[in-house]
C-alpha positions in Angstrom: -38.8 -47.8 3.0 -40.5 -44.6 2.2 -41.1 -44.0 6.0 -37.3 -44.4 6.6 -36.5 -42.0 3.9 -39.1 -39.5 5.2 -37.6 -39.8 8.8 -34.0 -39.4 7.6 -35.0 -36.3 5.4 -36.9 -34.8 8.5 -33.8 -35.4 10.8 -31.4 -33.9 8.3 -33.7 -30.7 8.0 -33.7 -30.4 11.8 -29.9 -30.5 12.2 -29.4 -28.1 9.3 -31.8 -25.7 11.0 -29.9 -26.2 14.3 -26.7 -25.4 12.6 -28.0 -22.2 11.0 -29.6 -21.0 14.1 -26.3 -21.7 16.3 -23.9 -20.1 13.7 -21.6 -17.8 15.4 -19.6 -16.9 12.3 -18.0 -13.4 12.6 -18.9 -10.9 9.8 -17.6 -7.7 8.9 -21.3 -6.3 9.0 -21.2 -6.0 12.8 -24.4 -8.1 13.2 -25.1 -11.9 13.0 -25.8 -13.5 9.6 -29.4 -14.4 10.5 -30.4 -10.9 11.5 -32.2 -8.7 9.0 -30.2 -5.4 9.2 -31.2 -2.3 7.6 -28.7 -1.7 4.8 -26.3 1.2 5.2 -26.5 4.1 2.9 -24.5 3.8 -0.2 -21.3 5.8 0.0 -21.1 8.8 -2.4 -18.7 9.1 -5.2 -15.8 11.5 -4.7 -16.3 14.3 -7.2 -13.4 16.7 -6.4 -11.3 16.4 -9.6 -8.1 16.0 -7.7 -5.5 13.6 -8.9 -4.7 10.8 -6.4 -1.3 9.3 -5.7 -0.6 6.0 -7.3 0.7 3.1 -5.0 2.7 1.2 -7.5 4.4 1.8 -11.0 2.0 1.5 -14.0 -1.0 1.6 -11.6 -4.1 2.9 -13.6 -5.1 6.3 -12.2 -8.5 6.5 -10.5 -11.3 8.5 -11.9 -11.5 11.8 -9.7 -15.1 12.6 -10.8 -18.6 11.0 -11.1 -19.2 8.8 -14.2 -23.0 8.3 -13.6 -24.9 7.7 -16.9 -21.4 7.7 -18.9 -22.0 5.6 -21.8 -19.2 3.4 -22.8 -20.1 0.7 -25.3 -19.0 -0.5 -28.8 -20.6 2.6 -30.5 -19.5 5.5 -28.1 -17.1 6.2 -25.3 -18.1 9.2 -23.2 -14.6 9.4 -21.5 -13.1 10.1 -24.8 -15.0 13.2 -25.4 -12.7 14.9 -22.8 -9.6 12.6 -22.7 -8.9 11.8 -26.4 -5.8 13.4 -28.1 -8.1 15.5 -30.0 -10.2 16.9 -27.1 -7.7 17.7 -24.4 -6.9 21.3 -25.4 -10.6 22.3 -25.3 -11.5 20.1 -22.1 -8.2 20.7 -20.2 -8.6 17.0 -19.1 -5.4 14.9 -19.0 -4.9 12.9 -22.3 -5.0 9.1 -22.0 -1.6 7.4 -22.0 0.2 6.8 -25.1 0.1 3.1 -24.3 -3.6 3.4 -25.1 -2.8 4.1 -28.7 -0.6 0.9 -29.0 -1.8 -2.4 -30.4 -0.7 -5.7 -28.8 2.4 -5.8 -31.1 3.6 -2.3 -30.0 2.5 -0.5 -33.1 1.0 3.0 -32.6 -2.6 3.6 -33.9 -4.5 6.7 -34.9 -7.2 6.0 -32.4 -7.5 4.4 -29.1 -6.8 0.6 -29.3 -9.7 -1.6 -29.1 -8.2 -3.5 -26.2 -8.0 -0.2 -24.1 -11.4 1.2 -25.3 -13.3 0.1 -22.3 -12.1 2.5 -19.6 -13.6 0.7 -16.7 -11.7 -2.4 -17.1 -8.9 -0.5 -15.2 -10.1 2.9 -14.1 -12.6 3.2 -11.3 -14.1 6.1 -9.3 -13.4 6.3 -5.6 -16.1 6.5 -2.9 -16.1 8.0 0.7 -16.6 4.5 2.2 -14.6 3.7 5.1 -12.4 0.5 4.8 -13.9 -2.5 6.5 -10.5 -3.9 7.5 -7.1 -2.2 8.1 -4.9 -1.7 5.2 -1.3 -2.4 5.6 -0.3 -1.9 1.9 2.9 -0.1 1.6 3.9 1.6 -1.6 7.3 1.3 -3.2 8.5 4.7 -2.1 7.5 4.2 1.5 9.4 0.8 1.4 12.5 2.2 -0.1 12.4 5.1 2.4 12.2 2.5 5.2 15.1 0.5 3.8 17.2 3.7 3.4 16.4 4.6 7.0 17.4 1.3 8.2 20.7 1.2 6.2 21.5 4.8 7.6 20.8 3.6 11.1 22.9 0.4 10.8 25.9 2.4 9.2 25.8 4.7 12.0 25.8 2.0 14.5 28.7 0.2 12.8 30.6 3.4 12.6 30.1 4.0 16.3 30.7 0.4 17.6 33.0 -0.9 14.7 31.1 -4.3 15.1 27.4 -5.1 15.4 25.6 -8.4 16.4 23.5 -10.2 13.8 22.2 -13.3 15.5 25.1 -14.8 17.7 27.9 -13.8 15.5 29.7 -10.4 15.4 29.5 -9.0 11.8 30.4 -5.9 10.1 29.0 -4.5 6.9 31.2 -3.7 4.1 31.5 0.1 4.2 33.3 2.0 1.4 32.8 5.7 0.9 30.6 6.3 -2.1 29.2 2.7 -2.4 26.0 1.9 -0.9 25.9 -1.4 1.2 22.6 -2.6 -0.3 22.0 -4.8 2.7 25.0 -7.2 2.1 26.7 -8.1 5.4 30.3 -9.6 5.1 31.3 -11.6 8.1 34.4 -10.8 9.9 35.3 -12.9 13.0 37.0 -10.4 15.2 36.8 -12.6 18.3 38.8 -15.3 16.5 41.2 -13.2 14.9 40.7 -14.3 11.5 41.1 -11.1 9.7 
């Protein structure tokens, strides 16, 4: 019985070795999983003190400077030495949002709320690293601009042709001067004379 278990264990080890050696999984590293590659240099932290655009409402702003050796613990918060309400005049740093001075019930406090005290929960510095994959994220403003442009083109097309095709049926958006269409299309069957 011991021999059978030994042979089974030996066979399983052999098949697992073949599976690892023949692994062709694609990685973002650019080399095989089994290769020992020299690690790339760590990207540097951007330290230009320039405010970055936010991609969505209520997005926490990123930190535009290095925070190496910043101490943030229960006893001290280095960030508040510049960004607290009392220090902004001297440091010329932006003050933390008023939401940081509210407790969970919406009451305003004299000091930063304990639930907003650890800045790195939400705020992070940026690096010079290149993205590994293409980012197709589109912020709200760009999405609204696209919709507005699309609506403008559709409106111009309707005004020019009086009728447009959506699918197989002729349709016409409800166009009233001064009222946006908001993408609603009201069907009118011109070809059947049902107007």
